[in-house]
N, C-alpha and C positions, 0 to 999 in steps of 0.2 A: 333127504328129509331130516335125518337126525342132525346133520351139520347145521341146517337152518334153525332147528330147535335149540341146538347148543349155543349158537351165536345170539339168538333171541333171548335165551335165558341169561346169557352173559350181559346183555344190555340191561336187563333188570337189576343185575347186581353191580353195574358200573363198569364192567369189562368191555361191553359192546362197542362203545364209541372208539376205543383204541383198536378193537379187533376188526372194525369195518374196513373193507378193502383187503383184508387179509384172507378170510374165507378158508375153505378146505377143498381138497380135491374132490371132484364129482364122483369118480369111480376108483376102485382099488382092485388090484389083482389078488388072486387067492394066495395064501402064504407060500406055497411051493414055487410060485412063479413071480412073486413080488420082488421088486428091486429095492434093496435096503439103502437108507441114507442114515447118516450119523445124527445122534441127538446132540444138541448144543452142550458144551461144557457146563457143568453145574446144574443140569436139569434134575429137579428133585422129586417130581411126582412119580409114584410107582406105576410101572406098566405091567400088564399080565405076563406070566411066564411064556416065553416063546414069541413075544411080539416082534413082528418085523416092521420097523418104522419106515414108512414109505414117503412121508412128506413132512417138512418142518417149515413153518412160515413165521415171520416176525412182524409184529405190529408196533405202533408207538407205545410209549409208556412201558417198555420191556415185556409186552405180551408175546407169548410164544404159543403157536397153534401146532399141535402134533397129530398126525394121522398114522395109524398103523393097522395091521391085520394080525390076528391071533389064531393059531391053529387049534381052536377049541370052540365048543358050543357056547352060545351066549350065556346060558345059565351057569356054566362053569367059570366063565370069565367074570360074571357078576359076583359070584362067591369069592373069587380071588381078590377082586377090587374091594369088596366089603371087609375083607380081613387085612389086606395090605395097607390101606390108607390109615386106619387107626393105629396099626403097628408102626407106621412111619410118623406118627404124631399129627396126622391130619384128620380133622373132623368132617364127616360127611353130613350134608344138610340138604334140604329142599330137593329131594330126588323123586323119581317115580320109576316103576318097573311095569313093563307090559310083557306080552308073550314073547316077542322077538326083539325087544330093545329095552334099554334102561338108561337113565342119566342121573347125575347127582352133582350138586355144588360141593365144594370142599374149601377148607381154610386151615391154616396152621403153619408153624415154622416160618412165619413172615410171608407166606404166599396164600393166594386164593385162586380159585378156578372152577372149572366144570369139566366133567367127562361125560361122554355119551357113547354107548355101545349099541351095535345092531348086528343081528345074525346075518351072515352071508350064505343064504341057502343055495346059491349057484356053485359054491365050492364043494368039492368032495375030497375028504370029509368036510362037513359043515364047519365054517370058520366064523370069526366075529371081527367086525371093524370097530376100531376105537378112535374117537376124535376127542382131543383134550386141549383146553385153553388154560394156560397158567400165567399168572402175573404177580408181581410183588404186592403185598397187602398195602392198601393206600390209607387205611384208617387205623 
């Protein structure tokens, strides 16, 4: 659900056409059993502390879609992201927060994108999924 919202929101900001066909993984394992993959060289968007990156996909126009799991509650992950992005010179815009998920657009340092997080209540302890789309700024 959050992945669909993430990509729909990206369409609104011009990232969607290039991200179509890229998508995100449907399910993720809990952090303790997740199989890690490497981030691409030069990936600049901050990820929450302890994130296990489980999937990286590339679309046209240099779009990168990253999915990870974080061994922390959604509220703690949200607080980390709200501090880390401005500290990295990225401005958070057009976001929303609900009880078990949140998302935000961002831009800065020549990049734009969107992240979405969702609490994974099936994990013990509770963990959080993060989906992130990043692309070079086009305007």
